[in-house]
C-alpha positions, 0 to 999 in steps of 0.5 A: 860576330863571325869567325875566320880562320887562316891557316897553311893548306897544303902548298897554299894558304888558305882564309876560312869561315869557321863551321865552313868546308869551303875556302873564301881564299887561297893564296899562294904564300902567307902576305898574299892571303893576309892582304885579301884577309885585310880587303875580305875583312873591310866592312866586316866584323869578325874575328881572325885567328891567324895560325903559323906554318904549322898549324899552331895558333899566332894572333887573332885579329878583331875587325872592325877595331872598335869591336876588339874587346879592351881587356886584350893585348894587341 
């Protein structure tokens, strides 16, 4: 399963695959980045770690939902 991160980078928010140096997508707002993330993850299997503006961990989403471990909250 691939891992991705949604993080604040300067004035932008970026979706980036873990281990990659390039962003998949940059957006001006977190809301726009979240919408793009949902579309990008459609049909893919992976885990997205969403971070707060200060870089701290906020939440994790697993795609598709059926791949989510049953022992985790959410």
